[in-house]
ChimeraX commands (.cxc) that place a marker at each C-alpha (Angstrom):
marker #1 position -33.76,166.05,-0.68 radius 0.5
marker #1 position -35.66,169.22,-1.68 radius 0.5
marker #1 position -38.79,167.86,0.03 radius 0.5
marker #1 position -36.84,167.46,3.26 radius 0.5
marker #1 position -35.42,170.98,3.04 radius 0.5
marker #1 position -38.94,172.34,2.47 radius 0.5
marker #1 position -40.12,170.46,5.54 radius 0.5
marker #1 position -37.18,171.88,7.48 radius 0.5
marker #1 position -38.05,175.43,6.46 radius 0.5
marker #1 position -41.68,174.92,7.51 radius 0.5
marker #1 position -40.51,173.69,10.92 radius 0.5
marker #1 position -38.27,176.72,11.38 radius 0.5
marker #1 position -40.99,179.15,10.28 radius 0.5
marker #1 position -43.75,177.67,12.45 radius 0.5
marker #1 position -41.59,177.40,15.58 radius 0.5
marker #1 position -39.39,180.50,15.42 radius 0.5
marker #1 position -40.97,181.85,18.62 radius 0.5
marker #1 position -40.09,178.63,20.44 radius 0.5
marker #1 position -36.42,177.72,19.73 radius 0.5
marker #1 position -36.49,174.64,21.97 radius 0.5
marker #1 position -39.49,173.16,20.14 radius 0.5
marker #1 position -37.85,174.00,16.81 radius 0.5
marker #1 position -34.68,172.22,17.92 radius 0.5
marker #1 position -36.57,169.06,18.91 radius 0.5
marker #1 position -38.64,168.94,15.73 radius 0.5
marker #1 position -35.58,169.54,13.56 radius 0.5
marker #1 position -33.66,166.82,15.36 radius 0.5
marker #1 position -36.57,164.38,15.02 radius 0.5
marker #1 position -36.95,165.17,11.31 radius 0.5
marker #1 position -33.24,164.54,10.71 radius 0.5
marker #1 position -33.35,161.24,12.62 radius 0.5
marker #1 position -36.43,160.04,10.72 radius 0.5
marker #1 position -34.98,160.97,7.35 radius 0.5
marker #1 position -31.68,159.28,8.22 radius 0.5
marker #1 position -33.49,156.07,9.16 radius 0.5
marker #1 position -35.43,156.16,5.90 radius 0.5
marker #1 position -32.29,156.60,3.86 radius 0.5
marker #1 position -32.15,160.40,3.59 radius 0.5
marker #1 position -31.88,159.96,-0.19 radius 0.5
marker #1 position -28.16,159.25,0.19 radius 0.5
marker #1 position -28.17,155.66,-1.05 radius 0.5
marker #1 position -26.17,155.20,-4.28 radius 0.5
marker #1 position -29.39,154.31,-6.13 radius 0.5
marker #1 position -31.07,157.57,-5.08 radius 0.5
marker #1 position -28.16,159.92,-5.65 radius 0.5
marker #1 position -28.74,161.63,-8.97 radius 0.5
marker #1 position -25.75,161.27,-11.24 radius 0.5
marker #1 position -24.65,164.28,-13.26 radius 0.5
marker #1 position -23.84,163.78,-16.91 radius 0.5
marker #1 position -20.76,165.18,-18.63 radius 0.5
marker #1 position -23.01,167.71,-20.38 radius 0.5
marker #1 position -24.50,168.82,-17.04 radius 0.5
marker #1 position -21.05,169.53,-15.62 radius 0.5
marker #1 position -19.89,171.32,-18.76 radius 0.5
marker #1 position -22.92,173.63,-18.48 radius 0.5
marker #1 position -22.07,174.31,-14.83 radius 0.5
marker #1 position -18.46,175.10,-15.75 radius 0.5
marker #1 position -19.61,177.55,-18.42 radius 0.5
marker #1 position -21.99,179.21,-15.92 radius 0.5
marker #1 position -19.21,179.60,-13.31 radius 0.5
marker #1 position -16.91,181.15,-15.92 radius 0.5
marker #1 position -19.62,183.63,-16.92 radius 0.5
marker #1 position -20.15,184.55,-13.26 radius 0.5
marker #1 position -16.40,185.05,-12.78 radius 0.5
marker #1 position -16.35,187.46,-15.73 radius 0.5
marker #1 position -19.30,189.33,-14.21 radius 0.5
marker #1 position -17.46,189.64,-10.90 radius 0.5
marker #1 position -14.32,190.86,-12.64 radius 0.5
marker #1 position -16.27,193.57,-14.50 radius 0.5
marker #1 position -16.56,196.94,-12.75 radius 0.5
marker #1 position -20.06,198.08,-11.81 radius 0.5
marker #1 position -21.40,201.65,-12.20 radius 0.5
marker #1 position -19.44,202.71,-9.12 radius 0.5
marker #1 position -16.23,201.19,-10.45 radius 0.5
marker #1 position -16.22,198.26,-8.00 radius 0.5
marker #1 position -15.46,194.61,-8.63 radius 0.5
marker #1 position -17.55,191.81,-7.07 radius 0.5
marker #1 position -14.73,189.93,-5.36 radius 0.5
marker #1 position -17.09,187.64,-3.40 radius 0.5
marker #1 position -18.77,186.48,-6.62 radius 0.5
marker #1 position -15.38,185.80,-8.23 radius 0.5
marker #1 position -14.03,183.79,-5.28 radius 0.5
marker #1 position -17.24,181.77,-4.87 radius 0.5
marker #1 position -17.41,180.82,-8.54 radius 0.5
marker #1 position -13.68,180.11,-8.80 radius 0.5
marker #1 position -14.07,177.56,-5.99 radius 0.5
marker #1 position -17.11,176.00,-7.67 radius 0.5
marker #1 position -15.28,175.98,-11.01 radius 0.5
marker #1 position -12.34,174.04,-9.54 radius 0.5
marker #1 position -14.71,171.44,-8.05 radius 0.5
marker #1 position -16.67,171.09,-11.30 radius 0.5
marker #1 position -13.51,170.69,-13.40 radius 0.5
marker #1 position -12.27,168.02,-10.99 radius 0.5
marker #1 position -15.64,166.25,-11.16 radius 0.5
marker #1 position -15.59,166.39,-14.97 radius 0.5
marker #1 position -12.16,164.71,-15.10 radius 0.5
marker #1 position -13.37,161.91,-12.81 radius 0.5
marker #1 position -16.58,161.28,-14.77 radius 0.5
marker #1 position -14.74,161.31,-18.11 radius 0.5
marker #1 position -12.28,158.80,-16.66 radius 0.5
marker #1 position -15.17,156.63,-15.46 radius 0.5
marker #1 position -16.81,156.76,-18.91 radius 0.5
marker #1 position -13.53,155.72,-20.57 radius 0.5
marker #1 position -13.25,152.84,-18.12 radius 0.5
marker #1 position -16.77,151.69,-18.99 radius 0.5
marker #1 position -15.87,151.66,-22.68 radius 0.5
marker #1 position -12.67,149.77,-21.88 radius 0.5
marker #1 position -14.65,147.17,-19.92 radius 0.5
marker #1 position -17.03,146.65,-22.86 radius 0.5
marker #1 position -14.07,146.24,-25.21 radius 0.5
marker #1 position -12.36,143.72,-22.91 radius 0.5
marker #1 position -15.58,141.77,-22.38 radius 0.5
marker #1 position -15.97,141.43,-26.15 radius 0.5
marker #1 position -12.35,140.22,-26.45 radius 0.5
marker #1 position -12.85,137.71,-23.62 radius 0.5
marker #1 position -15.96,136.37,-25.34 radius 0.5
marker #1 position -14.00,135.96,-28.59 radius 0.5
marker #1 position -11.20,134.07,-26.83 radius 0.5
marker #1 position -13.69,131.71,-25.16 radius 0.5
marker #1 position -15.32,130.99,-28.52 radius 0.5
marker #1 position -11.88,130.39,-30.04 radius 0.5
marker #1 position -11.02,127.94,-27.24 radius 0.5
marker #1 position -14.24,125.98,-27.84 radius 0.5
marker #1 position -13.57,125.85,-31.57 radius 0.5
marker #1 position -9.93,124.80,-31.07 radius 0.5
marker #1 position -10.98,122.05,-28.64 radius 0.5
marker #1 position -13.38,120.66,-31.24 radius 0.5
marker #1 position -10.53,120.54,-33.76 radius 0.5
marker #1 position -8.04,119.20,-31.17 radius 0.5
marker #1 position -5.82,122.23,-31.86 radius 0.5
marker #1 position -3.87,122.23,-28.58 radius 0.5
marker #1 position -1.61,125.18,-29.50 radius 0.5
marker #1 position -4.60,127.40,-30.30 radius 0.5
marker #1 position -6.28,126.37,-27.05 radius 0.5
marker #1 position -3.19,127.27,-25.01 radius 0.5
marker #1 position -2.67,130.57,-26.84 radius 0.5
marker #1 position -6.28,131.65,-26.32 radius 0.5
marker #1 position -6.30,130.54,-22.68 radius 0.5
marker #1 position -3.20,132.66,-22.09 radius 0.5
marker #1 position -4.81,135.70,-23.76 radius 0.5
marker #1 position -8.02,135.04,-21.86 radius 0.5
marker #1 position -6.20,135.16,-18.50 radius 0.5
marker #1 position -4.49,138.42,-19.47 radius 0.5
marker #1 position -7.78,140.06,-20.47 radius 0.5
marker #1 position -9.50,138.86,-17.28 radius 0.5
marker #1 position -6.71,140.40,-15.17 radius 0.5
marker #1 position -6.92,143.62,-17.16 radius 0.5
marker #1 position -10.70,143.89,-16.81 radius 0.5
marker #1 position -10.39,143.26,-13.07 radius 0.5
marker #1 position -7.97,146.20,-12.71 radius 0.5
marker #1 position -10.25,148.50,-14.72 radius 0.5
marker #1 position -13.32,147.51,-12.67 radius 0.5
marker #1 position -11.41,148.05,-9.42 radius 0.5
marker #1 position -10.51,151.55,-10.61 radius 0.5
marker #1 position -14.15,152.24,-11.46 radius 0.5
marker #1 position -15.30,151.03,-8.04 radius 0.5
marker #1 position -12.77,153.28,-6.30 radius 0.5
marker #1 position -14.02,156.33,-8.24 radius 0.5
marker #1 position -17.66,155.41,-7.64 radius 0.5
marker #1 position -17.10,154.86,-3.91 radius 0.5
marker #1 position -15.27,158.20,-3.62 radius 0.5
marker #1 position -18.05,160.07,-5.44 radius 0.5
marker #1 position -20.74,158.42,-3.30 radius 0.5
marker #1 position -18.96,159.44,-0.09 radius 0.5
marker #1 position -18.50,163.03,-1.30 radius 0.5
marker #1 position -22.18,163.28,-2.30 radius 0.5
marker #1 position -23.33,161.88,1.04 radius 0.5
marker #1 position -21.15,164.36,2.93 radius 0.5
marker #1 position -22.54,167.24,0.85 radius 0.5
marker #1 position -26.12,166.21,1.68 radius 0.5
marker #1 position -25.32,165.87,5.37 radius 0.5
marker #1 position -23.66,169.30,5.38 radius 0.5
marker #1 position -26.77,170.81,3.76 radius 0.5
marker #1 position -28.98,169.32,6.45 radius 0.5
marker #1 position -26.70,170.40,9.30 radius 0.5
marker #1 position -26.52,173.91,7.82 radius 0.5
marker #1 position -30.33,174.15,7.72 radius 0.5
marker #1 position -30.51,173.72,11.49 radius 0.5
marker #1 position -27.14,175.08,12.50 radius 0.5
marker #1 position -28.71,177.64,14.83 radius 0.5
marker #1 position -31.14,175.14,16.35 radius 0.5
marker #1 position -29.14,172.04,17.24 radius 0.5
marker #1 position -25.86,170.20,16.92 radius 0.5
marker #1 position -25.18,166.46,16.82 radius 0.5
marker #1 position -24.35,164.94,20.17 radius 0.5
marker #1 position -21.75,162.25,20.83 radius 0.5
marker #1 position -24.20,159.39,20.29 radius 0.5
marker #1 position -25.38,160.80,16.95 radius 0.5
marker #1 position -21.79,161.29,15.79 radius 0.5
marker #1 position -21.17,157.61,16.49 radius 0.5
marker #1 position -24.29,156.71,14.50 radius 0.5
marker #1 position -22.95,158.67,11.52 radius 0.5
marker #1 position -19.58,156.91,11.80 radius 0.5
marker #1 position -21.34,153.52,11.90 radius 0.5
marker #1 position -23.35,154.43,8.81 radius 0.5
marker #1 position -20.18,155.48,6.97 radius 0.5
marker #1 position -18.61,152.10,7.78 radius 0.5
marker #1 position -21.73,150.38,6.46 radius 0.5
marker #1 position -21.53,152.39,3.22 radius 0.5
marker #1 position -17.86,151.42,2.81 radius 0.5
marker #1 position -18.69,147.76,3.43 radius 0.5
marker #1 position -21.51,147.88,0.85 radius 0.5
marker #1 position -19.15,149.46,-1.69 radius 0.5
marker #1 position -16.64,146.64,-1.20 radius 0.5
marker #1 position -19.41,144.07,-1.63 radius 0.5
marker #1 position -20.49,145.81,-4.86 radius 0.5
marker #1 position -16.90,145.65,-6.08 radius 0.5
marker #1 position -16.91,141.91,-5.43 radius 0.5
marker #1 position -20.22,141.48,-7.29 radius 0.5
marker #1 position -19.02,143.59,-10.24 radius 0.5
marker #1 position -16.07,141.27,-10.69 radius 0.5
marker #1 position -18.37,138.26,-11.16 radius 0.5
marker #1 position -20.84,139.99,-13.52 radius 0.5
marker link #1:1,2 radius 0.2
marker link #1:2,3 radius 0.2
marker link #1:3,4 radius 0.2
marker link #1:4,5 radius 0.2
marker link #1:5,6 radius 0.2
marker link #1:6,7 radius 0.2
marker link #1:7,8 radius 0.2
marker link #1:8,9 radius 0.2
marker link #1:9,10 radius 0.2
marker link #1:10,11 radius 0.2
marker link #1:11,12 radius 0.2
marker link #1:12,13 radius 0.2
marker link #1:13,14 radius 0.2
marker link #1:14,15 radius 0.2
marker link #1:15,16 radius 0.2
marker link #1:16,17 radius 0.2
marker link #1:17,18 radius 0.2
marker link #1:18,19 radius 0.2
marker link #1:19,20 radius 0.2
marker link #1:20,21 radius 0.2
marker link #1:21,22 radius 0.2
marker link #1:22,23 radius 0.2
marker link #1:23,24 radius 0.2
marker link #1:24,25 radius 0.2
marker link #1:25,26 radius 0.2
marker link #1:26,27 radius 0.2
marker link #1:27,28 radius 0.2
marker link #1:28,29 radius 0.2
marker link #1:29,30 radius 0.2
marker link #1:30,31 radius 0.2
marker link #1:31,32 radius 0.2
marker link #1:32,33 radius 0.2
marker link #1:33,34 radius 0.2
marker link #1:34,35 radius 0.2
marker link #1:35,36 radius 0.2
marker link #1:36,37 radius 0.2
marker link #1:37,38 radius 0.2
marker link #1:38,39 radius 0.2
marker link #1:39,40 radius 0.2
marker link #1:40,41 radius 0.2
marker link #1:41,42 radius 0.2
marker link #1:42,43 radius 0.2
marker link #1:43,44 radius 0.2
marker link #1:44,45 radius 0.2
marker link #1:45,46 radius 0.2
marker link #1:46,47 radius 0.2
marker link #1:47,48 radius 0.2
marker link #1:48,49 radius 0.2
marker link #1:49,50 radius 0.2
marker link #1:50,51 radius 0.2
marker link #1:51,52 radius 0.2
marker link #1:52,53 radius 0.2
marker link #1:53,54 radius 0.2
marker link #1:54,55 radius 0.2
marker link #1:55,56 radius 0.2
marker link #1:56,57 radius 0.2
marker link #1:57,58 radius 0.2
marker link #1:58,59 radius 0.2
marker link #1:59,60 radius 0.2
marker link #1:60,61 radius 0.2
marker link #1:61,62 radius 0.2
marker link #1:62,63 radius 0.2
marker link #1:63,64 radius 0.2
marker link #1:64,65 radius 0.2
marker link #1:65,66 radius 0.2
marker link #1:66,67 radius 0.2
marker link #1:67,68 radius 0.2
marker link #1:68,69 radius 0.2
marker link #1:69,70 radius 0.2
marker link #1:70,71 radius 0.2
marker link #1:71,72 radius 0.2
marker link #1:72,73 radius 0.2
marker link #1:73,74 radius 0.2
marker link #1:74,75 radius 0.2
marker link #1:75,76 radius 0.2
marker link #1:76,77 radius 0.2
marker link #1:77,78 radius 0.2
marker link #1:78,79 radius 0.2
marker link #1:79,80 radius 0.2
marker link #1:80,81 radius 0.2
marker link #1:81,82 radius 0.2
marker link #1:82,83 radius 0.2
marker link #1:83,84 radius 0.2
marker link #1:84,85 radius 0.2
marker link #1:85,86 radius 0.2
marker link #1:86,87 radius 0.2
marker link #1:87,88 radius 0.2
marker link #1:88,89 radius 0.2
marker link #1:89,90 radius 0.2
marker link #1:90,91 radius 0.2
marker link #1:91,92 radius 0.2
marker link #1:92,93 radius 0.2
marker link #1:93,94 radius 0.2
marker link #1:94,95 radius 0.2
marker link #1:95,96 radius 0.2
marker link #1:96,97 radius 0.2
marker link #1:97,98 radius 0.2
marker link #1:98,99 radius 0.2
marker link #1:99,100 radius 0.2
marker link #1:100,101 radius 0.2
marker link #1:101,102 radius 0.2
marker link #1:102,103 radius 0.2
marker link #1:103,104 radius 0.2
marker link #1:104,105 radius 0.2
marker link #1:105,106 radius 0.2
marker link #1:106,107 radius 0.2
marker link #1:107,108 radius 0.2
marker link #1:108,109 radius 0.2
marker link #1:109,110 radius 0.2
marker link #1:110,111 radius 0.2
marker link #1:111,112 radius 0.2
marker link #1:112,113 radius 0.2
marker link #1:113,114 radius 0.2
marker link #1:114,115 radius 0.2
marker link #1:115,116 radius 0.2
marker link #1:116,117 radius 0.2
marker link #1:117,118 radius 0.2
marker link #1:118,119 radius 0.2
marker link #1:119,120 radius 0.2
marker link #1:120,121 radius 0.2
marker link #1:121,122 radius 0.2
marker link #1:122,123 radius 0.2
marker link #1:123,124 radius 0.2
marker link #1:124,125 radius 0.2
marker link #1:125,126 radius 0.2
marker link #1:126,127 radius 0.2
marker link #1:127,128 radius 0.2
marker link #1:128,129 radius 0.2
marker link #1:129,130 radius 0.2
marker link #1:130,131 radius 0.2
marker link #1:131,132 radius 0.2
marker link #1:132,133 radius 0.2
marker link #1:133,134 radius 0.2
marker link #1:134,135 radius 0.2
marker link #1:135,136 radius 0.2
marker link #1:136,137 radius 0.2
marker link #1:137,138 radius 0.2
marker link #1:138,139 radius 0.2
marker link #1:139,140 radius 0.2
marker link #1:140,141 radius 0.2
marker link #1:141,142 radius 0.2
marker link #1:142,143 radius 0.2
marker link #1:143,144 radius 0.2
marker link #1:144,145 radius 0.2
marker link #1:145,146 radius 0.2
marker link #1:146,147 radius 0.2
marker link #1:147,148 radius 0.2
marker link #1:148,149 radius 0.2
marker link #1:149,150 radius 0.2
marker link #1:150,151 radius 0.2
marker link #1:151,152 radius 0.2
marker link #1:152,153 radius 0.2
marker link #1:153,154 radius 0.2
marker link #1:154,155 radius 0.2
marker link #1:155,156 radius 0.2
marker link #1:156,157 radius 0.2
marker link #1:157,158 radius 0.2
marker link #1:158,159 radius 0.2
marker link #1:159,160 radius 0.2
marker link #1:160,161 radius 0.2
marker link #1:161,162 radius 0.2
marker link #1:162,163 radius 0.2
marker link #1:163,164 radius 0.2
marker link #1:164,165 radius 0.2
marker link #1:165,166 radius 0.2
marker link #1:166,167 radius 0.2
marker link #1:167,168 radius 0.2
marker link #1:168,169 radius 0.2
marker link #1:169,170 radius 0.2
marker link #1:170,171 radius 0.2
marker link #1:171,172 radius 0.2
marker link #1:172,173 radius 0.2
marker link #1:173,174 radius 0.2
marker link #1:174,175 radius 0.2
marker link #1:175,176 radius 0.2
marker link #1:176,177 radius 0.2
marker link #1:177,178 radius 0.2
marker link #1:178,179 radius 0.2
marker link #1:179,180 radius 0.2
marker link #1:180,181 radius 0.2
marker link #1:181,182 radius 0.2
marker link #1:182,183 radius 0.2
marker link #1:183,184 radius 0.2
marker link #1:184,185 radius 0.2
marker link #1:185,186 radius 0.2
marker link #1:186,187 radius 0.2
marker link #1:187,188 radius 0.2
marker link #1:188,189 radius 0.2
marker link #1:189,190 radius 0.2
marker link #1:190,191 radius 0.2
marker link #1:191,192 radius 0.2
marker link #1:192,193 radius 0.2
marker link #1:193,194 radius 0.2
marker link #1:194,195 radius 0.2
marker link #1:195,196 radius 0.2
marker link #1:196,197 radius 0.2
marker link #1:197,198 radius 0.2
marker link #1:198,199 radius 0.2
marker link #1:199,200 radius 0.2
marker link #1:200,201 radius 0.2
marker link #1:201,202 radius 0.2
marker link #1:202,203 radius 0.2
marker link #1:203,204 radius 0.2
marker link #1:204,205 radius 0.2
marker link #1:205,206 radius 0.2
marker link #1:206,207 radius 0.2
marker link #1:207,208 radius 0.2
marker link #1:208,209 radius 0.2
marker link #1:209,210 radius 0.2
marker link #1:210,211 radius 0.2
marker link #1:211,212 radius 0.2
marker link #1:212,213 radius 0.2
view
């Protein structure tokens, strides 16, 4: 992503005396990057850790305090406060979602271990012709399988939501870089909509695959 932005800045700098040329080059660069993935595929999107987000939250809080402190002229920095308050809200929301996702992962591991135990118990009971034990463990096995399915569905929903938000952020960055040079036409808007549908379809397919892992 940073490489693309650098390329964009070079285009703008080298063509600032020719806005039309700048517009065409910018548009071509965006189209090429989009075709090549634009680093928005789930595999390429860099995931933040809980520690990363906590550091960001602390930084935003420090900046808010700075903005709320009077300078030498006795003025507050209202713009700094508002900007960092908005970022703080987003970061806190992101932290809640990631912590929830981590808890779900732990829950999945726990349920998978329980399912494995029940399957082993069923095999052992079948060897000993213990029908009651077989039935009891089969019943528990079904319950755990249903529970793990619900947890995985919840994880997929969170993951899909985060992917979409990250993709939109990247697209907004790119559009902002060339905001003065070009805007997407009707055909390009349709291409973006088609790509969003494709991303949604891929997320559903991943959800299906996760269930059978």
